[in-house]
LUMBA-661081 format. One record per residue (C-alpha): residue number from 0; residue in one letter; z, x, y; chain. Coordinates in pm, 1 decimal, decimal comma. Example, Ala and Ser with C-alpha at 12.3 -4.5 7.8 and 13.67 -1.06 7.14 Angstrom:
<pts>
<pt k="0" r="A" zz="780,0" xx="1230,0" yy="-450,0" c="A"/>
<pt k="1" r="S" zz="714,0" xx="1367,0" yy="-106,0" c="A"/>
</pts>
This chain:
<pts>
<pt k="0" r="X" zz="1883,9" xx="7519,7" yy="-4113,9" c="A"/>
<pt k="1" r="X" zz="1859,0" xx="7354,4" yy="-4418,0" c="A"/>
<pt k="2" r="X" zz="1540,3" xx="7174,0" yy="-4501,6" c="A"/>
<pt k="3" r="X" zz="1533,8" xx="6762,2" yy="-4412,6" c="A"/>
<pt k="4" r="X" zz="1449,0" xx="6660,2" yy="-4749,6" c="A"/>
<pt k="5" r="X" zz="1763,5" xx="6842,5" yy="-4892,3" c="A"/>
<pt k="6" r="X" zz="1999,7" xx="6559,5" yy="-4728,1" c="A"/>
<pt k="7" r="X" zz="1840,4" xx="6275,3" yy="-4864,7" c="A"/>
<pt k="8" r="X" zz="1907,4" xx="6371,7" yy="-5230,7" c="A"/>
<pt k="9" r="X" zz="2229,4" xx="6207,6" yy="-5266,3" c="A"/>
<pt k="10" r="X" zz="2227,5" xx="5979,4" yy="-4957,2" c="A"/>
<pt k="11" r="X" zz="2330,2" xx="5634,0" yy="-4939,5" c="A"/>
<pt k="12" r="X" zz="2061,6" xx="5520,9" yy="-5152,8" c="A"/>
<pt k="13" r="X" zz="2260,3" xx="5523,3" yy="-5442,2" c="A"/>
<pt k="14" r="X" zz="2455,5" xx="5185,9" yy="-5288,0" c="A"/>
<pt k="15" r="X" zz="2183,4" xx="4942,3" yy="-5374,9" c="A"/>
<pt k="16" r="X" zz="1885,7" xx="4947,1" yy="-5514,3" c="A"/>
<pt k="17" r="X" zz="1520,7" xx="4911,7" yy="-5416,6" c="A"/>
<pt k="18" r="X" zz="1528,6" xx="4579,5" yy="-5512,3" c="A"/>
<pt k="19" r="X" zz="1832,6" xx="4499,9" yy="-5374,4" c="A"/>
<pt k="20" r="X" zz="1740,8" xx="4660,8" yy="-4998,2" c="A"/>
<pt k="21" r="X" zz="1392,6" xx="4411,9" yy="-5010,4" c="A"/>
<pt k="22" r="X" zz="1606,0" xx="4140,4" yy="-5064,5" c="A"/>
<pt k="23" r="X" zz="1816,5" xx="4225,5" yy="-4788,2" c="A"/>
<pt k="24" r="X" zz="1481,9" xx="4275,4" yy="-4584,4" c="A"/>
<pt k="25" r="X" zz="1365,9" xx="3936,9" yy="-4656,6" c="A"/>
<pt k="26" r="X" zz="1701,4" xx="3753,4" yy="-4537,9" c="A"/>
<pt k="27" r="X" zz="1750,6" xx="3988,1" yy="-4238,8" c="A"/>
<pt k="28" r="X" zz="2081,1" xx="4135,2" yy="-4357,3" c="A"/>
<pt k="29" r="X" zz="2162,3" xx="4435,1" yy="-4240,2" c="A"/>
<pt k="30" r="X" zz="2108,3" xx="4746,4" yy="-4496,7" c="A"/>
<pt k="31" r="X" zz="2426,9" xx="4918,7" yy="-4439,2" c="A"/>
<pt k="32" r="X" zz="2782,2" xx="4807,3" yy="-4355,0" c="A"/>
<pt k="33" r="X" zz="2717,7" xx="4384,8" yy="-4421,3" c="A"/>
<pt k="34" r="X" zz="3062,8" xx="4378,6" yy="-4553,9" c="A"/>
<pt k="35" r="X" zz="3412,3" xx="4523,0" yy="-4530,0" c="A"/>
<pt k="36" r="X" zz="3377,1" xx="4701,1" yy="-4862,6" c="A"/>
<pt k="37" r="X" zz="3054,1" xx="4853,4" yy="-4733,2" c="A"/>
<pt k="38" r="X" zz="3151,9" xx="4978,6" yy="-4430,6" c="A"/>
<pt k="39" r="X" zz="3405,2" xx="5138,1" yy="-4595,5" c="A"/>
<pt k="40" r="X" zz="3147,3" xx="5268,8" yy="-4847,3" c="A"/>
<pt k="41" r="X" zz="2967,7" xx="5422,2" yy="-4575,9" c="A"/>
<pt k="42" r="X" zz="3251,1" xx="5557,6" yy="-4354,9" c="A"/>
<pt k="43" r="X" zz="3379,4" xx="5782,2" yy="-4693,0" c="A"/>
<pt k="44" r="X" zz="3015,5" xx="5875,0" yy="-4784,7" c="A"/>
<pt k="45" r="X" zz="2890,2" xx="5942,1" yy="-4438,0" c="A"/>
<pt k="46" r="X" zz="3236,2" xx="6137,0" yy="-4369,6" c="A"/>
<pt k="47" r="X" zz="3192,0" xx="6377,2" yy="-4668,2" c="A"/>
<pt k="48" r="X" zz="2805,3" xx="6433,0" yy="-4578,5" c="A"/>
<pt k="49" r="X" zz="2881,2" xx="6556,2" yy="-4242,0" c="A"/>
<pt k="50" r="X" zz="3174,1" xx="6764,4" yy="-4320,7" c="A"/>
<pt k="51" r="X" zz="3139,7" xx="7143,6" yy="-4411,0" c="A"/>
<pt k="52" r="X" zz="3283,9" xx="7345,2" yy="-4705,8" c="A"/>
<pt k="53" r="X" zz="3649,0" xx="7385,3" yy="-4492,3" c="A"/>
<pt k="54" r="X" zz="3597,1" xx="7037,6" yy="-4300,4" c="A"/>
<pt k="55" r="X" zz="3424,6" xx="7196,6" yy="-4016,3" c="A"/>
<pt k="56" r="X" zz="3085,7" xx="7090,9" yy="-3912,1" c="A"/>
<pt k="57" r="X" zz="2803,9" xx="7107,8" yy="-4179,6" c="A"/>
<pt k="58" r="X" zz="2470,2" xx="7212,5" yy="-4142,0" c="A"/>
<pt k="59" r="X" zz="2391,7" xx="6850,2" yy="-4095,8" c="A"/>
<pt k="60" r="X" zz="2512,4" xx="6862,7" yy="-3719,6" c="A"/>
<pt k="61" r="X" zz="2292,8" xx="7149,0" yy="-3691,9" c="A"/>
<pt k="62" r="X" zz="1997,6" xx="6973,4" yy="-3762,4" c="A"/>
<pt k="63" r="X" zz="2099,3" xx="6606,9" yy="-3600,7" c="A"/>
<pt k="64" r="X" zz="2111,6" xx="6755,7" yy="-3256,0" c="A"/>
<pt k="65" r="X" zz="1936,3" xx="6488,4" yy="-3040,5" c="A"/>
<pt k="66" r="X" zz="1865,4" xx="6541,8" yy="-2655,7" c="A"/>
<pt k="67" r="X" zz="1952,9" xx="6184,8" yy="-2582,7" c="A"/>
<pt k="68" r="X" zz="2050,2" xx="5825,8" yy="-2739,6" c="A"/>
<pt k="69" r="X" zz="1874,1" xx="5542,8" yy="-2693,7" c="A"/>
<pt k="70" r="X" zz="2050,4" xx="5182,0" yy="-2756,8" c="A"/>
<pt k="71" r="X" zz="1847,3" xx="4862,0" yy="-2752,5" c="A"/>
<pt k="72" r="X" zz="1986,4" xx="4573,8" yy="-2544,0" c="A"/>
<pt k="73" r="X" zz="1935,8" xx="4227,2" yy="-2490,2" c="A"/>
<pt k="74" r="X" zz="1826,9" xx="3938,8" yy="-2720,8" c="A"/>
<pt k="75" r="X" zz="1743,7" xx="3886,8" yy="-3071,8" c="A"/>
<pt k="76" r="X" zz="1419,4" xx="3744,1" yy="-3167,7" c="A"/>
<pt k="77" r="X" zz="1275,1" xx="3944,2" yy="-2795,8" c="A"/>
<pt k="78" r="X" zz="1044,1" xx="4205,9" yy="-2978,9" c="A"/>
<pt k="79" r="X" zz="1304,7" xx="4464,1" yy="-3027,9" c="A"/>
<pt k="80" r="X" zz="1208,5" xx="4506,2" yy="-3383,9" c="A"/>
<pt k="81" r="X" zz="851,5" xx="4620,8" yy="-3288,2" c="A"/>
<pt k="82" r="X" zz="975,5" xx="4833,7" yy="-3022,3" c="A"/>
<pt k="83" r="X" zz="1207,8" xx="4990,7" yy="-3219,5" c="A"/>
<pt k="84" r="X" zz="965,3" xx="5056,8" yy="-3542,9" c="A"/>
<pt k="85" r="X" zz="679,2" xx="5195,9" yy="-3262,5" c="A"/>
<pt k="86" r="X" zz="969,2" xx="5459,4" yy="-3134,8" c="A"/>
<pt k="87" r="X" zz="1083,6" xx="5542,3" yy="-3506,8" c="A"/>
<pt k="88" r="X" zz="735,9" xx="5612,1" yy="-3587,8" c="A"/>
<pt k="89" r="X" zz="768,5" xx="5938,7" yy="-3327,6" c="A"/>
<pt k="90" r="X" zz="754,9" xx="6247,9" yy="-3452,2" c="A"/>
<pt k="91" r="X" zz="1045,1" xx="6352,8" yy="-3244,6" c="A"/>
<pt k="92" r="X" zz="1264,9" xx="6012,5" yy="-3239,0" c="A"/>
<pt k="93" r="X" zz="1459,6" xx="5848,1" yy="-3513,4" c="A"/>
<pt k="94" r="X" zz="1570,2" xx="5442,3" yy="-3434,1" c="A"/>
<pt k="95" r="X" zz="1784,7" xx="5291,6" yy="-3692,3" c="A"/>
<pt k="96" r="X" zz="1717,3" xx="4916,1" yy="-3761,8" c="A"/>
<pt k="97" r="X" zz="2003,3" xx="4672,6" yy="-3731,1" c="A"/>
<pt k="98" r="X" zz="2245,5" xx="4947,3" yy="-3765,4" c="A"/>
<pt k="99" r="X" zz="2501,2" xx="4835,2" yy="-3486,1" c="A"/>
<pt k="100" r="X" zz="2602,6" xx="5167,2" yy="-3349,4" c="A"/>
<pt k="101" r="X" zz="2866,2" xx="4997,7" yy="-3108,7" c="A"/>
<pt k="102" r="X" zz="3043,5" xx="4858,0" yy="-3423,4" c="A"/>
<pt k="103" r="X" zz="3028,0" xx="5148,4" yy="-3581,1" c="A"/>
<pt k="104" r="X" zz="3240,0" xx="5361,4" yy="-3288,2" c="A"/>
<pt k="105" r="X" zz="3474,6" xx="5066,9" yy="-3271,8" c="A"/>
<pt k="106" r="X" zz="3537,2" xx="5064,4" yy="-3652,3" c="A"/>
<pt k="107" r="X" zz="3619,2" xx="5452,7" yy="-3583,3" c="A"/>
<pt k="108" r="X" zz="3314,5" xx="5614,6" yy="-3728,6" c="A"/>
<pt k="109" r="X" zz="3290,1" xx="5990,3" yy="-3514,2" c="A"/>
<pt k="110" r="X" zz="2933,5" xx="6071,3" yy="-3337,0" c="A"/>
<pt k="111" r="X" zz="2814,5" xx="6271,9" yy="-3662,1" c="A"/>
<pt k="112" r="X" zz="2851,5" xx="5999,5" yy="-3879,9" c="A"/>
<pt k="113" r="X" zz="2671,0" xx="5770,6" yy="-3704,7" c="A"/>
<pt k="114" r="X" zz="2390,8" xx="5997,4" yy="-3664,2" c="A"/>
<pt k="115" r="X" zz="2374,5" xx="6046,1" yy="-3982,3" c="A"/>
<pt k="116" r="X" zz="2364,6" xx="5664,9" yy="-4104,8" c="A"/>
<pt k="117" r="X" zz="2105,8" xx="5610,9" yy="-3802,1" c="A"/>
<pt k="118" r="X" zz="1898,7" xx="5855,7" yy="-4001,9" c="A"/>
<pt k="119" r="X" zz="1972,3" xx="5728,4" yy="-4366,0" c="A"/>
<pt k="120" r="X" zz="1898,6" xx="5349,4" yy="-4227,7" c="A"/>
<pt k="121" r="X" zz="1570,1" xx="5463,8" yy="-4088,1" c="A"/>
<pt k="122" r="X" zz="1464,0" xx="5661,9" yy="-4404,0" c="A"/>
<pt k="123" r="X" zz="1578,4" xx="5357,1" yy="-4654,1" c="A"/>
<pt k="124" r="X" zz="1412,3" xx="5148,8" yy="-4423,7" c="A"/>
<pt k="125" r="X" zz="1080,3" xx="5306,7" yy="-4405,4" c="A"/>
<pt k="126" r="X" zz="1120,0" xx="5366,3" yy="-4809,6" c="A"/>
<pt k="127" r="X" zz="1069,9" xx="4971,0" yy="-4869,0" c="A"/>
<pt k="128" r="X" zz="806,1" xx="4933,1" yy="-4616,5" c="A"/>
<pt k="129" r="X" zz="979,9" xx="4867,9" yy="-4316,1" c="A"/>
<pt k="130" r="X" zz="955,9" xx="4462,0" yy="-4359,0" c="A"/>
<pt k="131" r="X" zz="1217,3" xx="4246,8" yy="-4188,3" c="A"/>
<pt k="132" r="X" zz="1180,7" xx="3862,5" yy="-4258,4" c="A"/>
<pt k="133" r="X" zz="805,6" xx="3798,7" yy="-4256,2" c="A"/>
<pt k="134" r="X" zz="669,2" xx="4083,1" yy="-4084,9" c="A"/>
<pt k="135" r="X" zz="630,9" xx="4416,5" yy="-4151,0" c="A"/>
<pt k="136" r="X" zz="696,1" xx="4697,7" yy="-3898,2" c="A"/>
<pt k="137" r="X" zz="561,1" xx="5021,6" yy="-4091,4" c="A"/>
<pt k="138" r="X" zz="314,7" xx="5219,7" yy="-3879,9" c="A"/>
<pt k="139" r="X" zz="86,0" xx="5411,8" yy="-4149,8" c="A"/>
<pt k="140" r="X" zz="79,8" xx="5796,9" yy="-4145,9" c="A"/>
<pt k="141" r="X" zz="372,4" xx="5814,9" yy="-3910,4" c="A"/>
<pt k="142" r="X" zz="712,3" xx="5967,2" yy="-3907,5" c="A"/>
<pt k="143" r="X" zz="929,2" xx="5663,5" yy="-3976,3" c="A"/>
<pt k="144" r="X" zz="1244,0" xx="5798,1" yy="-4177,9" c="A"/>
<pt k="145" r="X" zz="1157,6" xx="6202,5" yy="-4072,5" c="A"/>
<pt k="146" r="X" zz="1114,2" xx="6342,8" yy="-3779,8" c="A"/>
<pt k="147" r="X" zz="982,0" xx="6709,0" yy="-3653,0" c="A"/>
<pt k="148" r="X" zz="1258,8" xx="6807,0" yy="-3397,3" c="A"/>
<pt k="149" r="X" zz="1502,0" xx="6555,5" yy="-3265,5" c="A"/>
<pt k="150" r="X" zz="1487,6" xx="6465,7" yy="-2931,7" c="A"/>
<pt k="151" r="X" zz="1583,2" xx="6091,7" yy="-2929,1" c="A"/>
<pt k="152" r="X" zz="1828,0" xx="5897,6" yy="-3178,1" c="A"/>
<pt k="153" r="X" zz="1915,6" xx="5554,1" yy="-3133,3" c="A"/>
<pt k="154" r="X" zz="1961,3" xx="5194,0" yy="-3288,0" c="A"/>
<pt k="155" r="X" zz="1782,0" xx="4855,5" yy="-3232,6" c="A"/>
<pt k="156" r="X" zz="2084,8" xx="4613,9" yy="-3256,2" c="A"/>
<pt k="157" r="X" zz="1988,6" xx="4440,7" yy="-2894,7" c="A"/>
<pt k="158" r="X" zz="2238,0" xx="4122,8" yy="-2931,8" c="A"/>
<pt k="159" r="X" zz="2518,3" xx="4291,7" yy="-3055,8" c="A"/>
<pt k="160" r="X" zz="2502,5" xx="4595,8" yy="-2852,3" c="A"/>
<pt k="161" r="X" zz="2486,0" xx="4334,1" yy="-2521,1" c="A"/>
<pt k="162" r="X" zz="2765,9" xx="4168,6" yy="-2629,9" c="A"/>
<pt k="163" r="X" zz="2990,0" xx="4462,8" yy="-2691,3" c="A"/>
<pt k="164" r="X" zz="2935,0" xx="4581,6" yy="-2306,7" c="A"/>
<pt k="165" r="X" zz="2953,2" xx="4188,5" yy="-2234,2" c="A"/>
<pt k="166" r="X" zz="3291,5" xx="4190,2" yy="-2359,4" c="A"/>
<pt k="167" r="X" zz="3424,0" xx="4514,9" yy="-2199,9" c="A"/>
<pt k="168" r="X" zz="3236,3" xx="4694,2" yy="-1914,5" c="A"/>
<pt k="169" r="X" zz="3421,3" xx="5003,4" yy="-1961,8" c="A"/>
<pt k="170" r="X" zz="3247,8" xx="5024,0" yy="-2303,0" c="A"/>
<pt k="171" r="X" zz="2945,0" xx="5152,1" yy="-2166,7" c="A"/>
<pt k="172" r="X" zz="3125,3" xx="5447,6" yy="-1995,6" c="A"/>
<pt k="173" r="X" zz="3310,6" xx="5511,8" yy="-2311,8" c="A"/>
<pt k="174" r="X" zz="2972,3" xx="5505,7" yy="-2494,4" c="A"/>
<pt k="175" r="X" zz="2842,2" xx="5747,3" yy="-2291,0" c="A"/>
<pt k="176" r="X" zz="3115,4" xx="5974,6" yy="-2313,4" c="A"/>
<pt k="177" r="X" zz="3136,0" xx="5961,9" yy="-2672,7" c="A"/>
<pt k="178" r="X" zz="2779,4" xx="6079,6" yy="-2738,5" c="A"/>
<pt k="179" r="X" zz="2827,0" xx="6361,3" yy="-2447,8" c="A"/>
<pt k="180" r="X" zz="2415,4" xx="6324,8" yy="-2434,7" c="A"/>
<pt k="181" r="X" zz="2205,5" xx="6139,2" yy="-2193,9" c="A"/>
<pt k="182" r="X" zz="2230,1" xx="5746,3" yy="-2259,8" c="A"/>
<pt k="183" r="X" zz="1974,7" xx="5548,6" yy="-2216,9" c="A"/>
<pt k="184" r="X" zz="1895,7" xx="5141,6" yy="-2276,9" c="A"/>
<pt k="185" r="X" zz="1578,5" xx="4953,2" yy="-2385,4" c="A"/>
<pt k="186" r="X" zz="1595,6" xx="4623,2" yy="-2265,0" c="A"/>
<pt k="187" r="X" zz="1281,7" xx="4448,8" yy="-2415,8" c="A"/>
<pt k="188" r="X" zz="1239,3" xx="4073,8" yy="-2248,5" c="A"/>
<pt k="189" r="X" zz="1019,6" xx="3800,2" yy="-2416,1" c="A"/>
<pt k="190" r="X" zz="964,0" xx="3455,7" yy="-2224,4" c="A"/>
<pt k="191" r="X" zz="1287,1" xx="3298,9" yy="-2254,1" c="A"/>
<pt k="192" r="X" zz="1143,6" xx="2965,3" yy="-2376,1" c="A"/>
<pt k="193" r="X" zz="983,2" xx="3147,7" yy="-2687,4" c="A"/>
<pt k="194" r="X" zz="1265,4" xx="3396,2" yy="-2687,8" c="A"/>
<pt k="195" r="X" zz="1550,9" xx="3085,7" yy="-2743,7" c="A"/>
<pt k="196" r="X" zz="1336,1" xx="2889,9" yy="-2944,7" c="A"/>
<pt k="197" r="X" zz="1301,7" xx="3170,3" yy="-3226,0" c="A"/>
<pt k="198" r="X" zz="1650,6" xx="3222,1" yy="-3197,7" c="A"/>
<pt k="199" r="X" zz="1747,7" xx="2908,8" yy="-3286,1" c="A"/>
<pt k="200" r="X" zz="1448,4" xx="2890,4" yy="-3575,2" c="A"/>
<pt k="201" r="X" zz="1579,1" xx="3229,9" yy="-3720,4" c="A"/>
<pt k="202" r="X" zz="1640,8" xx="3236,0" yy="-4092,8" c="A"/>
<pt k="203" r="X" zz="1947,4" xx="2989,5" yy="-4130,1" c="A"/>
<pt k="204" r="X" zz="1869,7" xx="2790,5" yy="-3853,0" c="A"/>
<pt k="205" r="X" zz="2255,2" xx="2749,8" yy="-3762,0" c="A"/>
<pt k="206" r="X" zz="2310,0" xx="2745,1" yy="-3397,5" c="A"/>
<pt k="207" r="X" zz="2051,1" xx="2524,4" yy="-3297,3" c="A"/>
<pt k="208" r="X" zz="1893,7" xx="2531,0" yy="-2953,2" c="A"/>
<pt k="209" r="X" zz="2200,0" xx="2484,4" yy="-2724,0" c="A"/>
<pt k="210" r="X" zz="2386,7" xx="2781,3" yy="-2919,4" c="A"/>
<pt k="211" r="X" zz="2082,8" xx="2973,7" yy="-2900,7" c="A"/>
<pt k="212" r="X" zz="2090,3" xx="2895,1" yy="-2488,3" c="A"/>
<pt k="213" r="X" zz="2451,1" xx="3003,7" yy="-2489,9" c="A"/>
<pt k="214" r="X" zz="2378,3" xx="3359,7" yy="-2661,9" c="A"/>
<pt k="215" r="X" zz="2097,1" xx="3388,6" yy="-2437,2" c="A"/>
<pt k="216" r="X" zz="2256,0" xx="3344,3" yy="-2100,0" c="A"/>
<pt k="217" r="X" zz="2542,9" xx="3573,3" yy="-2230,2" c="A"/>
<pt k="218" r="X" zz="2303,1" xx="3847,0" yy="-2301,5" c="A"/>
<pt k="219" r="X" zz="2123,7" xx="3830,4" yy="-1990,9" c="A"/>
<pt k="220" r="X" zz="2460,7" xx="3844,6" yy="-1807,1" c="A"/>
<pt k="221" r="X" zz="2505,7" xx="4123,7" yy="-2025,5" c="A"/>
<pt k="222" r="X" zz="2187,7" xx="4327,4" yy="-1919,0" c="A"/>
<pt k="223" r="X" zz="2219,0" xx="4237,1" yy="-1570,4" c="A"/>
<pt k="224" r="X" zz="2556,8" xx="4390,6" yy="-1541,8" c="A"/>
<pt k="225" r="X" zz="2435,7" xx="4714,6" yy="-1716,6" c="A"/>
<pt k="226" r="X" zz="2124,9" xx="4674,4" yy="-1465,8" c="A"/>
<pt k="227" r="X" zz="2377,3" xx="4729,8" yy="-1184,2" c="A"/>
<pt k="228" r="X" zz="2599,1" xx="4937,0" yy="-1344,6" c="A"/>
<pt k="229" r="X" zz="2337,6" xx="5248,5" yy="-1457,9" c="A"/>
<pt k="230" r="X" zz="1967,6" xx="5124,6" yy="-1332,2" c="A"/>
<pt k="231" r="X" zz="1835,8" xx="5410,9" yy="-1374,8" c="A"/>
<pt k="232" r="X" zz="1930,0" xx="5409,0" yy="-1777,4" c="A"/>
<pt k="233" r="X" zz="1785,2" xx="5103,0" yy="-1829,6" c="A"/>
<pt k="234" r="X" zz="1412,4" xx="5041,0" yy="-1935,1" c="A"/>
<pt k="235" r="X" zz="1284,8" xx="4734,1" yy="-1950,4" c="A"/>
<pt k="236" r="X" zz="976,4" xx="4614,1" yy="-2103,3" c="A"/>
<pt k="237" r="X" zz="803,0" xx="4268,4" yy="-2149,1" c="A"/>
<pt k="238" r="X" zz="706,8" xx="4178,1" yy="-2480,0" c="A"/>
<pt k="239" r="X" zz="354,0" xx="4050,3" yy="-2360,4" c="A"/>
<pt k="240" r="X" zz="275,7" xx="4356,3" yy="-2220,5" c="A"/>
<pt k="241" r="X" zz="372,9" xx="4529,1" yy="-2520,5" c="A"/>
<pt k="242" r="X" zz="127,8" xx="4330,2" yy="-2734,9" c="A"/>
<pt k="243" r="X" zz="-121,7" xx="4326,5" yy="-2472,4" c="A"/>
<pt k="244" r="X" zz="-170,9" xx="4698,1" yy="-2332,4" c="A"/>
<pt k="245" r="X" zz="47,4" xx="4879,9" yy="-2618,6" c="A"/>
<pt k="246" r="X" zz="-93,7" xx="5195,4" yy="-2535,1" c="A"/>
<pt k="247" r="X" zz="16,0" xx="5176,9" yy="-2152,2" c="A"/>
<pt k="248" r="X" zz="364,1" xx="5049,3" yy="-2190,4" c="A"/>
<pt k="249" r="X" zz="438,1" xx="5287,8" yy="-2527,9" c="A"/>
<pt k="250" r="X" zz="339,3" xx="5563,8" yy="-2312,5" c="A"/>
<pt k="251" r="X" zz="550,8" xx="5458,3" yy="-2032,7" c="A"/>
<pt k="252" r="X" zz="849,2" xx="5419,9" yy="-2264,7" c="A"/>
<pt k="253" r="X" zz="777,3" xx="5742,2" yy="-2406,7" c="A"/>
<pt k="254" r="X" zz="797,4" xx="5919,8" yy="-2071,7" c="A"/>
<pt k="255" r="X" zz="1127,4" xx="5740,9" yy="-1977,2" c="A"/>
<pt k="256" r="X" zz="1268,6" xx="5886,6" yy="-2277,3" c="A"/>
<pt k="257" r="X" zz="1152,9" xx="6221,1" yy="-2270,6" c="A"/>
<pt k="258" r="X" zz="934,2" xx="6235,7" yy="-2547,8" c="A"/>
<pt k="259" r="X" zz="552,0" xx="6302,5" yy="-2551,3" c="A"/>
<pt k="260" r="X" zz="298,7" xx="6012,3" yy="-2575,7" c="A"/>
<pt k="261" r="X" zz="97,1" xx="6199,6" yy="-2851,4" c="A"/>
<pt k="262" r="X" zz="-247,1" xx="6040,1" yy="-2867,5" c="A"/>
<pt k="263" r="X" zz="-192,6" xx="6045,4" yy="-3235,7" c="A"/>
<pt k="264" r="X" zz="113,9" xx="5838,6" yy="-3210,1" c="A"/>
<pt k="265" r="X" zz="-16,9" xx="5567,5" yy="-2965,1" c="A"/>
<pt k="266" r="X" zz="-326,0" xx="5547,6" yy="-3194,1" c="A"/>
<pt k="267" r="X" zz="-131,4" xx="5472,9" yy="-3506,8" c="A"/>
<pt k="268" r="X" zz="89,8" xx="5211,1" yy="-3289,4" c="A"/>
<pt k="269" r="X" zz="-173,1" xx="5011,0" yy="-3154,6" c="A"/>
<pt k="270" r="X" zz="-293,4" xx="4961,6" yy="-3502,1" c="A"/>
<pt k="271" r="X" zz="-15,1" xx="4734,2" yy="-3608,9" c="A"/>
<pt k="272" r="X" zz="48,0" xx="4510,4" yy="-3276,3" c="A"/>
<pt k="273" r="X" zz="-56,2" xx="4202,2" yy="-3308,2" c="A"/>
<pt k="274" r="X" zz="-276,6" xx="4039,1" yy="-3011,1" c="A"/>
<pt k="275" r="X" zz="-87,2" xx="3812,9" yy="-2858,7" c="A"/>
<pt k="276" r="X" zz="314,6" xx="3686,8" yy="-2921,8" c="A"/>
<pt k="277" r="X" zz="374,7" xx="3389,6" yy="-3108,9" c="A"/>
<pt k="278" r="X" zz="438,0" xx="3042,8" yy="-2918,3" c="A"/>
<pt k="279" r="X" zz="776,7" xx="2966,2" yy="-3064,8" c="A"/>
<pt k="280" r="X" zz="860,1" xx="2755,2" yy="-2799,0" c="A"/>
<pt k="281" r="X" zz="606,7" xx="2461,6" yy="-2954,6" c="A"/>
<pt k="282" r="X" zz="777,3" xx="2473,4" yy="-3257,2" c="A"/>
<pt k="283" r="X" zz="1076,2" xx="2289,0" yy="-3117,4" c="A"/>
<pt k="284" r="X" zz="1204,7" xx="1953,7" yy="-2920,6" c="A"/>
<pt k="285" r="X" zz="1351,3" xx="2059,5" yy="-2555,8" c="A"/>
<pt k="286" r="X" zz="1536,0" xx="1819,7" yy="-2371,4" c="A"/>
<pt k="287" r="X" zz="1561,9" xx="1784,4" yy="-1981,8" c="A"/>
<pt k="288" r="X" zz="1896,8" xx="1939,5" yy="-1963,2" c="A"/>
<pt k="289" r="X" zz="1757,7" xx="2209,1" yy="-2160,4" c="A"/>
<pt k="290" r="X" zz="1469,0" xx="2291,2" yy="-1983,6" c="A"/>
<pt k="291" r="X" zz="1670,9" xx="2303,9" yy="-1660,5" c="A"/>
<pt k="292" r="X" zz="1971,7" xx="2543,5" yy="-1799,5" c="A"/>
<pt k="293" r="X" zz="1647,6" xx="2768,4" yy="-1877,3" c="A"/>
<pt k="294" r="X" zz="1504,6" xx="2722,7" yy="-1549,8" c="A"/>
<pt k="295" r="X" zz="1837,0" xx="2838,5" yy="-1370,3" c="A"/>
<pt k="296" r="X" zz="1856,5" xx="3129,6" yy="-1583,4" c="A"/>
<pt k="297" r="X" zz="1496,0" xx="3224,6" yy="-1471,2" c="A"/>
<pt k="298" r="X" zz="1622,4" xx="3191,7" yy="-1129,3" c="A"/>
<pt k="299" r="X" zz="1925,1" xx="3395,0" yy="-1155,5" c="A"/>
<pt k="300" r="X" zz="1767,8" xx="3727,9" yy="-1351,9" c="A"/>
<pt k="301" r="X" zz="1534,6" xx="3922,5" yy="-1154,8" c="A"/>
<pt k="302" r="X" zz="1390,2" xx="4069,1" yy="-1484,8" c="A"/>
<pt k="303" r="X" zz="1318,4" xx="3706,8" yy="-1604,2" c="A"/>
<pt k="304" r="X" zz="1104,4" xx="3559,2" yy="-1303,4" c="A"/>
<pt k="305" r="X" zz="795,8" xx="3670,1" yy="-1415,5" c="A"/>
<pt k="306" r="X" zz="830,3" xx="3329,2" yy="-1633,5" c="A"/>
<pt k="307" r="X" zz="915,6" xx="3089,2" yy="-1385,6" c="A"/>
<pt k="308" r="X" zz="557,8" xx="2922,0" yy="-1404,1" c="A"/>
<pt k="309" r="X" zz="624,6" xx="2895,5" yy="-1732,2" c="A"/>
<pt k="310" r="X" zz="961,7" xx="2661,4" yy="-1633,8" c="A"/>
<pt k="311" r="X" zz="815,3" xx="2341,9" yy="-1539,9" c="A"/>
<pt k="312" r="X" zz="896,7" xx="2011,2" yy="-1714,2" c="A"/>
</pts>
């Protein structure tokens, strides 16, 4: 088996300079495949990198053989970036940031290409400090971008994944068959008021509160649908719990994913978790109808009911 480093020398990094990657991080633009031209480029490159000398599976396929796949599911601005980064810091796990695995499947990428692109995404994201927008998700001394023995591989693109399954529920079984290993879904839930406000305030600010409520509603339905279809495969965490008791929440998440909750990993992760979630709800003005719509959502979905007391006018 070839060394991990040998696969990084002629990878996707040449597609753009580190300075261009940092600019994308600031403006929260995906690192790979943000345009049709880039999608074509990473398709061709990833296909070459995963083919053997005679067109068969190359040594990279032997290196990237995970035991399971973890896809994030749910809302943007919910705390997925933090949890994804902490999982990526585990020695036996690779989690891409905003790669959009489901979009790659729909575009015709094969499994080996996707595994390779997850690794490249993780590696380059780590190389430039694992920053996204105004936050850094770098875990000092951890394994972000590299791995010891690959057990879990996945992608943090919760909103697009939820939309993919909501548009066609049969995509869930198709995706599981595509990977051929156990498929898990990481569902991070944040207080709806803060989550929706943060979505409305995100870079560009084009959708407003009504648009954010519409997106949030659709993705709640997607999560509920998946919880009904595959209850044992959906791992729900609450952002408030992750930041208030990160060691316990991460240890539980690791156990559900089949990862060892190693003390060194937990110690490193705890150092980068902020003590309290941001109250984005206080940065916007709510109408009575908007608050009523959110109260109805909370009453509808069990994974939101802990926030019922916050929904009073």
